[in-house]
C-alpha positions as CSV (number, residue, x, y, z in Angstrom):
1,G,210.2,247.9,-11.6
2,V,212.1,244.8,-10.5
3,T,211.2,241.8,-8.3
4,I,213.9,240.0,-6.4
5,S,214.0,237.6,-3.5
6,G,215.0,239.0,-0.1
7,E,217.7,236.5,0.3
8,I,219.5,237.4,-2.9
9,L,219.1,241.1,-2.4
10,K,220.6,240.8,1.1
11,E,223.5,238.7,-0.3
12,I,224.2,241.3,-3.0
13,I,224.1,244.1,-0.4
14,E,226.4,242.3,2.0
15,D,228.9,241.5,-0.8
16,T,229.2,245.2,-1.9
17,V,228.5,247.7,0.9
18,F,231.8,246.9,2.7
19,A,233.7,248.4,-0.3
20,T,231.8,251.7,-0.5
21,S,233.7,254.9,0.4
22,K,233.2,256.8,3.6
23,E,234.6,260.0,2.0
24,E,232.0,262.7,1.5
25,L,234.3,264.4,-1.1
26,R,233.4,261.5,-3.5
27,P,229.7,261.2,-3.0
28,A,229.2,258.8,-6.0
29,T,231.3,256.1,-4.3
30,M,229.4,256.4,-1.0
31,G,226.7,254.2,-2.6
32,V,226.3,251.0,-4.6
33,L,225.7,251.2,-8.3
34,F,222.7,249.1,-9.3
35,Q,222.4,248.2,-13.0
36,F,219.5,246.2,-14.3
37,R,219.8,244.7,-17.7
38,E,217.6,242.2,-19.6
39,N,218.7,239.1,-17.6
40,E,221.2,240.6,-15.2
41,F,221.5,242.5,-12.0
42,V,224.9,244.1,-11.6
43,A,226.0,245.8,-8.4
44,V,229.2,247.7,-8.1
45,A,231.0,249.3,-5.1
46,T,234.4,251.0,-4.9
47,D,236.3,253.3,-2.6
48,G,239.1,254.0,-4.9
49,Y,241.4,251.3,-3.3
50,R,239.2,248.3,-4.0
51,L,236.2,247.5,-6.2
52,V,233.5,244.8,-6.1
53,K,231.4,243.9,-9.1
54,I,228.6,241.3,-8.5
55,T,226.6,240.0,-11.5
56,R,223.6,237.9,-10.9
57,K,221.8,236.3,-13.8
58,G,218.2,235.4,-13.9
59,V,217.5,236.5,-10.3
60,A,215.5,239.7,-10.9
61,D,212.2,239.9,-12.8
62,L,212.4,243.1,-14.8
63,R,209.3,244.8,-16.0
64,G,209.6,247.7,-18.4
65,K,212.7,249.1,-20.1
66,A,216.1,248.2,-18.7
67,D,218.2,251.3,-17.8
68,S,221.7,250.0,-18.1
69,S,223.4,253.2,-16.9
70,G,222.2,252.4,-13.4
71,V,221.4,254.2,-10.2
72,I,223.5,254.8,-7.1
73,V,221.9,253.7,-3.9
74,P,223.3,255.1,-0.6
75,A,225.2,252.5,1.4
76,K,223.3,253.6,4.6
77,T,220.0,252.8,2.9
78,L,221.2,249.4,1.8
79,Q,222.4,248.6,5.4
80,I,218.9,249.4,6.7
81,I,217.4,247.2,4.0
82,A,219.7,244.2,4.7
83,K,218.6,244.5,8.4
84,S,214.9,245.0,7.6
85,I,214.0,242.3,5.1
86,E,213.7,238.6,5.6
87,D,215.3,235.9,3.3
88,E,211.9,234.6,2.4
89,D,210.4,238.0,1.5
90,T,209.9,239.0,-2.1
91,C,211.1,242.6,-2.7
92,E,209.8,245.0,-5.3
93,I,212.2,247.6,-6.4
94,S,210.9,250.7,-8.2
95,I,213.0,253.6,-9.3
96,N,212.3,257.1,-10.6
97,E,214.6,260.0,-11.3
98,K,215.4,260.9,-7.7
99,H,214.2,258.0,-5.5
100,I,214.3,254.3,-5.1
101,Q,211.7,252.3,-3.3
102,F,212.0,248.8,-1.8
103,S,208.8,247.1,-0.8
104,T,207.9,243.8,0.8
105,E,204.6,242.6,2.2
106,N,205.4,244.2,5.5
107,I,207.7,247.1,4.9
108,T,208.4,249.9,2.4
109,I,211.6,251.9,2.4
110,I,212.1,254.9,0.2
111,S,215.4,256.6,-0.3
112,R,216.9,259.4,-2.3
113,L,219.4,258.2,-4.9
114,I,222.9,259.7,-5.1
115,D,222.6,262.1,-8.0
116,E,226.2,261.8,-9.3
117,K,227.9,260.1,-12.2
118,Y,229.4,256.8,-11.2
119,P,233.1,256.3,-12.1
120,N,233.7,254.2,-15.3
121,Y,234.5,251.1,-13.4
122,E,235.0,248.8,-16.4
123,S,237.9,250.9,-17.6
124,V,239.9,250.2,-14.4
125,I,239.5,246.4,-14.4
126,P,242.7,244.9,-15.7
127,Y,241.3,242.0,-17.6
128,E,244.7,241.3,-19.2
129,N,246.3,240.3,-15.8
130,N,247.6,236.8,-16.5
131,K,249.7,235.8,-13.5
132,E,247.3,233.5,-11.7
133,L,247.6,232.4,-8.1
134,V,245.2,229.8,-6.6
135,V,245.2,229.4,-2.9
136,E,242.9,227.8,-0.2
137,R,240.8,230.7,1.1
138,D,240.5,229.8,4.8
139,L,244.3,229.1,5.1
140,F,245.2,232.2,3.3
141,L,242.8,234.4,5.3
142,S,244.1,233.1,8.7
143,T,247.7,233.5,7.5
144,V,247.1,237.1,6.4
145,R,245.4,237.8,9.7
146,R,248.3,236.4,11.8
147,V,251.0,238.1,9.8
148,A,249.1,241.5,9.7
149,I,249.4,241.7,13.5
150,F,253.1,242.6,12.8
151,A,252.4,245.1,10.1
152,N,253.0,248.8,10.6
153,S,249.9,250.2,12.2
154,T,249.8,253.3,9.9
155,T,250.2,251.5,6.5
156,N,249.0,248.1,7.5
157,Q,251.3,246.8,4.7
158,I,251.6,243.1,4.0
159,K,253.8,241.6,1.3
160,F,253.3,238.6,-0.9
161,A,256.3,237.0,-2.5
162,L,255.0,234.7,-5.3
163,N,257.0,231.7,-6.4
164,P,256.2,229.5,-9.4
165,E,257.5,226.5,-7.6
166,G,254.2,226.4,-5.8
167,Y,254.4,228.6,-2.7
168,I,253.7,232.1,-1.5
169,E,255.5,233.9,1.3
170,V,253.3,236.3,3.3
171,S,255.3,238.8,5.3
172,A,255.0,242.0,7.3
173,E,257.5,244.2,9.0
174,D,257.1,247.1,11.4
175,I,260.3,249.1,11.1
176,D,259.2,251.6,13.8
177,F,258.8,248.8,16.4
178,G,261.1,246.2,15.1
179,G,258.4,243.4,14.8
180,S,258.2,241.2,11.8
181,A,256.4,238.0,10.7
182,K,256.7,235.6,7.7
183,E,254.7,232.5,6.7
184,T,254.8,230.3,3.7
185,L,251.8,228.7,2.1
186,N,251.4,226.1,-0.7
187,C,249.7,227.5,-3.8
188,T,249.5,227.2,-7.5
189,Y,251.1,230.1,-9.4
190,N,251.9,230.3,-13.1
191,G,253.8,233.6,-13.4
192,E,257.4,234.6,-12.8
193,P,258.6,235.4,-9.2
194,M,257.0,238.6,-8.0
195,E,256.7,240.7,-4.9
196,I,253.6,242.8,-4.4
197,A,252.3,244.6,-1.3
198,F,248.7,245.3,-0.1
199,N,246.9,246.9,2.8
200,A,246.1,243.8,4.9
201,K,242.7,245.0,5.9
202,F,241.6,245.1,2.2
203,I,242.8,241.6,1.7
204,T,241.0,240.2,4.8
205,D,237.8,242.1,3.8
206,I,237.8,240.7,0.4
207,L,238.6,237.1,1.5
208,G,236.0,237.3,4.1
209,H,233.3,238.2,1.5
210,L,234.2,235.3,-0.8
211,D,232.6,232.0,0.1
212,S,234.5,229.6,-2.2
213,D,237.0,227.0,-0.9
214,R,239.7,228.4,-3.1
215,V,240.4,231.9,-4.4
216,L,241.9,233.0,-7.7
217,F,244.2,236.1,-7.8
218,K,245.1,237.5,-11.1
219,F,248.2,239.8,-11.0
220,G,249.7,242.0,-13.7
221,S,252.6,243.8,-12.1
222,P,253.5,245.0,-8.6
223,T,252.0,248.4,-9.4
224,R,248.8,247.2,-11.1
225,A,245.5,246.3,-9.4
226,A,244.9,242.6,-8.7
227,I,241.7,240.8,-9.6
228,V,240.4,238.5,-6.9
229,Q,237.6,235.9,-7.7
230,P,236.2,232.7,-6.3
231,Y,238.0,229.8,-8.0
232,E,234.8,227.8,-8.0
233,T,232.1,229.8,-9.8
234,A,228.4,229.4,-10.1
235,E,226.8,229.9,-13.5
236,D,224.3,232.5,-12.3
237,R,226.6,234.4,-10.1
238,E,229.8,236.2,-11.1
239,V,232.0,237.9,-8.5
240,L,234.9,240.1,-9.4
241,M,236.9,242.0,-6.8
242,L,239.7,244.3,-7.4
243,V,242.4,245.6,-4.9
244,M,245.0,248.2,-5.5
245,P,248.6,247.4,-4.4
246,M,250.7,249.5,-2.2
247,R,254.2,250.7,-3.0
248,L,256.7,248.2,-1.6
249,N,258.7,249.5,1.4
250,A,262.2,249.8,0.1
């Protein structure tokens, strides 16, 4: 079993559940992967378009053998847990082959696990991405939200034009209705000029779930997934988010 504070468990749930899939054709991704290792609690969620991996060190007291392959907990279960437990609770997590149980002093929740193989998420994380963009999170989030109003309602596409001279241009265009928007923000960027497009909703979701003042994007190419991380990191908490780009509208 594992013992963890209610506050940390809720934080992990809130940072991952938003990225789970709603598609019943891919049942494994309708839950969050929990992996308990010696000193680490890793939680992973993906819907095929974005991925979140949270690693918390030294927060879970593990008794017995660590099963690093992990278990998949349904997103619905986790949403109930986040609503049902208090920050100050201590939560006991016990797992058997088919079920997971969360217990605090006042409440016990038992859920079936999702009996599927989780995708090999490590293989899709492009650790070699080396074009780094650092930008103020709040400013960037509000810019993306404003510009996204003018994006095509079907694709929700928003474009980033990155410039090593220290600015990023965020733009959107709705060819069907003739609306467009463009804003320029100061940033730090160390790569060559590049244009890359994303679904605006995925970017606002990710930025909304990071709590650092600045965010770090690591790009490879316009067709490769981007890594998004808090620029300021805590030693006991590692957050890695991944978002797939969209094909640029020609």
